FIVEX-574806 format. One record per residue: residue in one letter; x, y, z of N, C-alpha, C in turn. Coordinates in steps of 0.02 Angstrom, whole numbers. Layout:
N
+----+--------+--------+--------+--------+--------+--------+--------+--------+--------+
: aa :    nxx :    nyy :    nzz :   caxx :   cayy :   cazz :    cxx :    cyy :    czz :
+----+--------+--------+--------+--------+--------+--------+--------+--------+--------+
:  A :      X :      Y :      Z :      X :      Y :      Z :      X :      Y :      Z :
...
+----+--------+--------+--------+--------+--------+--------+--------+--------+--------+
! end
This chain:
83
+----+--------+--------+--------+--------+--------+--------+--------+--------+--------+
: aa :    nxx :    nyy :    nzz :   caxx :   cayy :   cazz :    cxx :    cyy :    czz :
+----+--------+--------+--------+--------+--------+--------+--------+--------+--------+
:  M :   4262 :   4503 :   4819 :   4341 :   4525 :   4816 :   4379 :   4496 :   4785 :
:  S :   4429 :   4527 :   4759 :   4465 :   4490 :   4698 :   4556 :   4504 :   4730 :
:  T :   4578 :   4435 :   4711 :   4654 :   4417 :   4761 :   4709 :   4481 :   4727 :
:  P :   4733 :   4484 :   4758 :   4799 :   4530 :   4747 :   4838 :   4499 :   4683 :
:  R :   4867 :   4545 :   4634 :   4906 :   4494 :   4589 :   4968 :   4478 :   4620 :
:  T :   5009 :   4436 :   4620 :   5055 :   4424 :   4672 :   5111 :   4396 :   4600 :
:  S :   5078 :   4379 :   4555 :   5135 :   4351 :   4507 :   5161 :   4396 :   4462 :
:  K :   5233 :   4394 :   4428 :   5281 :   4460 :   4398 :   5234 :   4433 :   4329 :
:  P :   5241 :   4469 :   4281 :   5230 :   4467 :   4198 :   5270 :   4433 :   4167 :
:  P :   5237 :   4402 :   4097 :   5297 :   4354 :   4083 :   5354 :   4375 :   4058 :
:  R :   5414 :   4334 :   4071 :   5477 :   4340 :   4036 :   5454 :   4339 :   3959 :
:  A :   5480 :   4407 :   3929 :   5467 :   4439 :   3867 :   5539 :   4419 :   3822 :
:  M :   5552 :   4417 :   3759 :   5597 :   4414 :   3722 :   5566 :   4449 :   3670 :
:  I :   5604 :   4520 :   3621 :   5580 :   4532 :   3566 :   5636 :   4517 :   3511 :
:  Y :   5636 :   4482 :   3476 :   5689 :   4468 :   3419 :   5676 :   4494 :   3363 :
:  G :   5746 :   4530 :   3340 :   5727 :   4583 :   3296 :   5713 :   4654 :   3287 :
:  A :   5721 :   4644 :   3379 :   5705 :   4730 :   3405 :   5735 :   4793 :   3379 :
:  N :   5798 :   4805 :   3347 :   5829 :   4830 :   3318 :   5805 :   4857 :   3259 :
:  G :   5754 :   4818 :   3218 :   5726 :   4846 :   3160 :   5663 :   4879 :   3170 :
:  Y :   5629 :   4911 :   3126 :   5565 :   4961 :   3111 :   5527 :   4954 :   3193 :
:  T :   5481 :   4884 :   3162 :   5434 :   4857 :   3204 :   5462 :   4833 :   3287 :
:  G :   5518 :   4808 :   3268 :   5534 :   4786 :   3340 :   5547 :   4853 :   3371 :
:  R :   5588 :   4882 :   3361 :   5596 :   4959 :   3393 :   5525 :   4972 :   3433 :
:  L :   5472 :   5004 :   3390 :   5410 :   5017 :   3385 :   5382 :   4979 :   3454 :
:  I :   5396 :   4908 :   3460 :   5345 :   4857 :   3506 :   5375 :   4864 :   3567 :
:  A :   5465 :   4864 :   3555 :   5509 :   4879 :   3617 :   5483 :   4948 :   3664 :
:  R :   5495 :   5000 :   3627 :   5467 :   5066 :   3659 :   5389 :   5052 :   3682 :
:  H :   5347 :   5032 :   3652 :   5291 :   5027 :   3677 :   5282 :   4990 :   3731 :
:  A :   5315 :   4931 :   3753 :   5321 :   4892 :   3788 :   5336 :   4920 :   3854 :
:  V :   5412 :   4945 :   3851 :   5438 :   4994 :   3914 :   5395 :   5046 :   3921 :
:  E :   5361 :   5074 :   3881 :   5325 :   5130 :   3903 :   5259 :   5119 :   3949 :
:  R :   5243 :   5039 :   3931 :   5189 :   5009 :   4007 :   5222 :   4965 :   4055 :
:  G :   5290 :   5006 :   4071 :   5322 :   4959 :   4128 :   5335 :   4886 :   4123 :
:  L :   5350 :   4851 :   4050 :   5385 :   4797 :   4029 :   5456 :   4795 :   4039 :
:  K :   5493 :   4766 :   4048 :   5568 :   4741 :   4028 :   5576 :   4692 :   3985 :
:  P :   5567 :   4687 :   3920 :   5583 :   4643 :   3888 :   5641 :   4615 :   3880 :
:  V :   5679 :   4571 :   3854 :   5767 :   4564 :   3825 :   5753 :   4568 :   3766 :
:  L :   5782 :   4613 :   3743 :   5802 :   4623 :   3649 :   5852 :   4577 :   3643 :
:  A :   5830 :   4560 :   3564 :   5868 :   4505 :   3528 :   5869 :   4542 :   3458 :
:  G :   5928 :   4488 :   3432 :   5929 :   4514 :   3358 :   6005 :   4478 :   3362 :
:  R :   6023 :   4507 :   3281 :   6086 :   4493 :   3257 :   6147 :   4536 :   3279 :
:  N :   6116 :   4597 :   3279 :   6162 :   4657 :   3284 :   6169 :   4674 :   3336 :
:  H :   6239 :   4644 :   3355 :   6239 :   4660 :   3446 :   6267 :   4734 :   3453 :
:  E :   6291 :   4778 :   3414 :   6293 :   4848 :   3417 :   6252 :   4898 :   3411 :
:  A :   6204 :   4875 :   3382 :   6126 :   4901 :   3382 :   6084 :   4884 :   3437 :
:  L :   6071 :   4821 :   3462 :   6043 :   4787 :   3512 :   6053 :   4840 :   3567 :
:  T :   6126 :   4828 :   3607 :   6152 :   4849 :   3662 :   6131 :   4924 :   3668 :
:  A :   6150 :   4961 :   3591 :   6130 :   5030 :   3614 :   6056 :   5046 :   3622 :
:  L :   6016 :   4984 :   3601 :   5936 :   5034 :   3589 :   5909 :   4999 :   3677 :
:  A :   5948 :   4940 :   3680 :   5938 :   4889 :   3776 :   5969 :   4976 :   3798 :
:  A :   6015 :   4998 :   3793 :   6037 :   5056 :   3835 :   5989 :   5116 :   3856 :
:  E :   5973 :   5128 :   3781 :   5914 :   5197 :   3793 :   5853 :   5171 :   3830 :
:  L :   5835 :   5109 :   3842 :   5758 :   5076 :   3841 :   5799 :   5049 :   3913 :
:  D :   5851 :   5035 :   3931 :   5840 :   5015 :   4004 :   5824 :   4949 :   4014 :
:  C :   5849 :   4890 :   3961 :   5833 :   4814 :   3945 :   5890 :   4766 :   3934 :
:  A :   5891 :   4725 :   3945 :   5942 :   4681 :   3927 :   5942 :   4661 :   3856 :
:  A :   5997 :   4648 :   3835 :   5995 :   4628 :   3760 :   6046 :   4573 :   3764 :
:  V :   6028 :   4517 :   3708 :   6068 :   4457 :   3688 :   6067 :   4457 :   3619 :
:  S :   6131 :   4456 :   3577 :   6118 :   4436 :   3505 :   6147 :   4346 :   3474 :
:  F :   6110 :   4337 :   3442 :   6127 :   4274 :   3398 :   6065 :   4254 :   3356 :
:  G :   6091 :   4222 :   3295 :   6072 :   4213 :   3237 :   6024 :   4169 :   3240 :
:  L :   5994 :   4154 :   3194 :   5927 :   4105 :   3165 :   5943 :   4047 :   3126 :
:  H :   6007 :   4040 :   3130 :   6031 :   3971 :   3084 :   6029 :   3924 :   3119 :
:  Q :   6051 :   3915 :   3195 :   6066 :   3837 :   3214 :   6003 :   3838 :   3263 :
:  P :   5963 :   3782 :   3251 :   5899 :   3783 :   3305 :   5923 :   3759 :   3361 :
:  A :   5987 :   3718 :   3389 :   5991 :   3711 :   3452 :   6012 :   3773 :   3493 :
:  Q :   6062 :   3823 :   3456 :   6072 :   3903 :   3486 :   6005 :   3934 :   3501 :
:  I :   5964 :   3931 :   3436 :   5908 :   3962 :   3452 :   5842 :   3933 :   3531 :
:  A :   5847 :   3860 :   3535 :   5815 :   3839 :   3576 :   5842 :   3864 :   3650 :
:  E :   5918 :   3859 :   3657 :   5935 :   3876 :   3696 :   5950 :   3933 :   3733 :
:  Q :   5925 :   3983 :   3688 :   5925 :   4049 :   3693 :   5840 :   4082 :   3732 :
:  I :   5796 :   4045 :   3700 :   5744 :   4076 :   3707 :   5698 :   4019 :   3763 :
:  K :   5742 :   3975 :   3794 :   5709 :   3922 :   3827 :   5659 :   3937 :   3906 :
:  S :   5701 :   3992 :   3931 :   5662 :   4032 :   3982 :   5621 :   4077 :   3986 :
:  F :   5595 :   4084 :   3921 :   5547 :   4154 :   3915 :   5487 :   4122 :   3911 :
:  S :   5428 :   4154 :   3942 :   5360 :   4138 :   3910 :   5341 :   4146 :   3850 :
:  V :   5377 :   4222 :   3820 :   5344 :   4247 :   3768 :   5409 :   4277 :   3733 :
:  V :   5402 :   4234 :   3674 :   5460 :   4259 :   3610 :   5418 :   4286 :   3551 :
:  L :   5423 :   4356 :   3555 :   5388 :   4390 :   3493 :   5441 :   4386 :   3425 :
:  N :   5433 :   4376 :   3379 :   5489 :   4382 :   3321 :   5469 :   4423 :   3274 :
:  C :   5497 :   4488 :   3272 :   5498 :   4540 :   3213 :   5551 :   4544 :   3173 :
:  A :   5594 :   4494 :   3181 :   5651 :   4490 :   3111 :   5608 :   4482 :   3056 :
:  G :   5639 :   4533 :   2998 :   5606 :   4552 :   2935 :   5599 :   4508 :   2887 :
+----+--------+--------+--------+--------+--------+--------+--------+--------+--------+
! end
């Protein structure tokens, strides 16, 4: 007898979500019922894609390690698709 799955899927972020590969992965994730947070540097492109996919979006660059650490600390999975 298997136990019912009660845990939520891991909280995931896709960085570089508005690039070619990031978009493909984001769409694929949403098609499978996941709700990743879309991230990257281009706020306008991210919010447009997030609205289309019904996901949250956050924009930040990769030049300040402390800011990066703060942005990703609550995620179980961070997929870096930045170019």
